[in-house]
C-alpha positions in Angstrom: 153.0 64.3 181.3 150.6 63.0 178.6 146.5 61.5 180.3 146.2 57.9 181.4 144.5 55.5 183.2 144.9 55.2 187.1 145.0 52.1 188.6 143.4 50.2 190.9 147.0 50.1 192.8 148.0 53.8 192.6 143.7 54.4 193.4 144.2 52.6 197.0 146.9 54.3 197.7 146.5 57.9 196.4 143.0 57.6 199.0 145.2 56.4 201.3 148.1 59.4 201.3 145.4 62.4 200.2 142.5 61.0 202.9 144.2 63.4 205.7 144.5 66.6 203.7 141.1 65.9 201.9 139.4 65.1 204.9 140.8 68.5 206.2 139.6 70.3 202.8 136.1 68.6 202.8 135.4 69.1 206.8 135.8 73.4 206.3 134.0 73.4 202.9 131.1 71.8 205.8 131.7 72.9 208.7 131.2 69.3 210.7 134.2 67.3 210.6 132.0 64.0 210.9 129.8 65.1 207.6 132.9 66.0 206.1 134.1 62.3 206.6 130.6 61.3 204.8 131.8 64.6 201.6 134.7 62.0 201.5 134.0 58.9 200.9 131.4 60.1 198.7 134.4 61.2 197.0 136.6 58.4 197.2 132.9 56.0 195.9 133.3 58.5 192.9 136.7 58.3 191.6 136.5 54.6 192.0 133.8 54.2 189.8 135.2 57.1 187.4 138.3 54.2 187.7 136.5 51.2 186.9 135.4 53.6 183.2 139.0 54.3 182.4 139.5 57.4 183.4 142.4 59.3 181.7 144.4 61.1 184.3 147.4 63.8 184.2 147.5 64.6 187.6 145.4 62.4 190.4 146.6 64.5 193.0 144.5 67.1 191.7 142.1 65.4 189.9 140.7 63.5 193.2 140.4 66.7 194.5 138.4 68.2 191.7 136.3 65.0 192.6 136.2 66.2 196.8 135.7 70.4 195.4 132.7 69.0 193.4 130.7 66.0 196.8 131.6 69.3 198.5 129.9 71.1 196.3 126.7 68.7 195.9 126.2 68.3 200.2 126.0 71.9 200.1 124.0 72.4 197.5 121.4 69.0 199.2 121.9 70.7 202.6 121.4 74.5 201.2 124.4 75.4 204.2 125.2 78.4 202.2 124.9 79.2 198.4 127.2 78.5 195.8 129.1 82.6 194.8 129.9 83.2 191.3 133.5 83.4 190.3 135.1 86.6 189.9 137.0 87.4 187.1 139.3 90.7 188.4 143.2 90.1 188.9 143.7 90.2 192.9 147.1 89.9 194.0 147.3 87.8 197.1 149.8 88.6 199.9 151.1 85.1 201.1 152.6 85.3 203.9 150.0 88.0 205.4 148.3 88.2 208.6 144.4 86.8 206.9 146.7 83.8 205.9 147.9 83.1 209.4 144.9 83.1 210.4 142.8 80.3 208.4 145.5 77.4 209.3 144.1 78.3 212.9 140.2 79.4 211.9 136.9 77.5 213.5 135.3 75.2 211.4 132.4 78.0 212.0 134.4 80.1 210.9 134.7 79.5 207.6 131.3 78.2 206.7 130.8 82.4 207.1 132.4 82.8 203.8 131.0 82.6 200.0 131.9 78.9 199.3 134.5 80.0 195.8 136.0 82.1 198.1 136.5 79.2 201.2 137.5 77.1 199.0 140.0 78.7 198.3 141.5 79.6 201.2 141.0 76.8 203.1 143.3 74.9 199.3 146.6 77.5 199.9 146.2 78.4 203.6 145.5 75.1 205.4 146.1 73.3 203.1 148.8 75.0 200.9 148.6 74.9 198.0 149.4 76.8 194.9 147.4 79.5 193.4 148.2 77.0 190.1 146.6 74.1 191.9 143.6 75.8 192.8 143.3 77.3 189.7 143.5 73.4 188.3 141.2 72.2 191.5 138.4 75.5 191.3 138.0 75.0 188.0 139.0 79.2 187.4 141.5 80.9 185.9 144.6 81.2 188.1 143.3 85.7 187.4 140.0 84.7 189.5 142.2 82.4 192.0 144.0 84.4 193.6 140.8 87.3 193.5 138.5 84.5 195.6 142.2 83.7 197.5 142.3 87.7 197.8 138.6 88.7 199.5 138.1 85.2 201.2 141.2 85.6 203.5 139.1 89.5 203.6 136.2 88.1 204.3 137.4 85.2 206.9 139.5 88.5 209.0 136.2 90.7 209.1 134.0 87.4 210.5 136.7 86.1 213.3 136.6 90.0 213.9 132.9 90.7 214.5 133.2 86.0 216.2 136.4 86.3 218.4 134.6 83.6 220.5 133.0 81.8 218.0 131.8 77.9 219.4 130.4 74.9 219.0 126.6 75.0 219.4 125.6 73.9 222.8 124.7 70.2 223.6 122.7 68.1 223.1 121.2 66.5 226.4 119.4 63.6 224.8 120.2 60.0 225.0 123.1 61.2 227.6 122.1 59.0 229.8 122.6 56.0 227.9 125.5 57.1 226.5 126.9 57.2 230.2 126.3 53.8 231.5 128.0 53.0 228.0 131.5 54.0 228.8 131.0 53.2 232.1 130.6 48.9 230.7 133.3 49.7 228.7 135.6 50.9 230.9 134.8 47.7 232.6 135.5 45.6 229.7 131.6 44.4 230.8 131.3 43.5 226.7 128.9 41.0 227.3 126.5 43.4 228.7 127.5 46.0 225.7 125.7 43.2 223.4 123.1 43.3 225.0 122.1 46.3 224.1 123.0 46.0 220.9 119.3 46.0 218.7 119.4 43.6 216.1 119.6 45.8 212.9 122.1 47.5 214.5 124.6 48.6 211.4 129.0 49.4 212.9 131.3 51.5 210.3 135.3 51.0 211.0 135.6 54.4 209.1 137.1 54.3 206.4 138.2 50.6 207.1 134.9 48.4 207.0 131.8 48.0 207.5 129.2 45.0 209.4 125.8 44.9 210.5 123.5 42.6 212.6 124.0 41.8 216.5 126.5 39.0 216.0 129.0 40.7 214.0 128.8 43.6 215.4 129.5 41.8 218.6 132.6 41.0 217.9 133.9 44.6 217.5 133.5 44.9 221.4 135.9 40.7 221.4 138.9 42.9 219.4 139.2 45.8 221.7 139.0 43.5 224.3 142.1 42.0 223.2 143.8 46.1 223.4 144.3 47.7 226.7 145.8 51.2 225.0 142.4 53.5 225.6 140.2 54.4 228.2 137.0 56.5 227.6 135.2 59.4 228.2 132.0 61.4 227.9 133.0 64.2 225.3 130.9 66.7 223.2 131.8 67.1 218.8 129.5 69.5 217.2 127.4 69.8 219.5 127.3 66.1 219.9 127.5 63.9 222.8 130.6 61.4 221.5 133.6 59.2 223.0 135.9 59.9 223.2 138.7 58.2 223.2 142.5 58.0 225.0 145.6 56.1 224.2 147.3 55.0 227.4 147.5 58.4 229.9 147.4 61.0 227.1 145.7 64.0 228.1 143.6 64.8 224.4 141.1 62.5 223.1 143.0 60.3 219.5 139.8 59.7 218.1 135.6 59.8 218.9 132.9 56.2 218.4 129.2 58.2 217.7 126.8 56.5 218.8 123.4 56.0 217.8 120.1 55.0 219.6 116.6 53.3 218.7 114.9 53.5 222.5 117.3 52.2 224.9 118.7 50.0 221.9 122.0 50.9 220.0 121.3 50.7 216.1 124.2 52.7 214.8 128.7 52.2 215.9 130.5 54.9 214.0 134.5 54.4 215.4 136.7 56.9 214.4 139.7 54.4 215.5 141.1 53.7 212.1 140.7 57.5 210.9 142.3 59.6 213.2 143.1 62.3 210.8 139.8 63.4 212.2 140.8 64.8 216.0 143.4 67.3 213.2 140.2 69.3 213.0 138.4 68.5 216.1 137.1 71.2 218.7 136.6 68.2 221.6 135.2 68.6 224.6 135.3 66.4 228.6 131.7 66.2 230.3 
């Protein structure tokens, strides 16, 4: 297959199809489902800019994952979360059916952060997302023998970390703004949307993740009007990654379908981040009702 420019339509369809997998990867690379989604958005913007330049692409899926991989590494460099380790080139063949591979599929996000970044990337791509060694090599940008070694070492490291921290969990909850959040949830469940609009600051921003952004009290106020048309939800206060969040449940489901993050300044809401259209994020979430 020859390299060829990727069209807007092809890129849009590719992002739509791959976004859940991109998020699973970036969340584990960054140790956070929320920050992982930020990295996915960064990767999508980078891909759009590359498409606008008329970049030639042979394997669109590997190309997009490579962009997400680089965006995650850039994020880690900025945040200084972990050193970017040197890449080995040792022909160590891993066992694809090993206990370590099954461990990776269910490991807590915090455990992945204990792995060097290159090992972490290899383990996530194969054991969580199911890519082959050759696909790993193309995405990470190292030789197949080096990829084998990274995977082998990463599985061993993850096993050791899991043994050392069998009950690894998310950080303790932050108590700030809990009363405000509880009041927000009570009013939402009571469908008192006029009272909720009064809680908005003049410069409030709304992000419907993976869908749209709005700003200003009037435009964001319409967000509540849209919710008032539906009766398929109920809200509860919860935590994800040590953050107080609004958990949203569909009908009488026992598990939340998605969540909303609220940011406050004083008594006013300055940002709403709603994951209604990015429910794939919950695949990697460890949510608690509080």
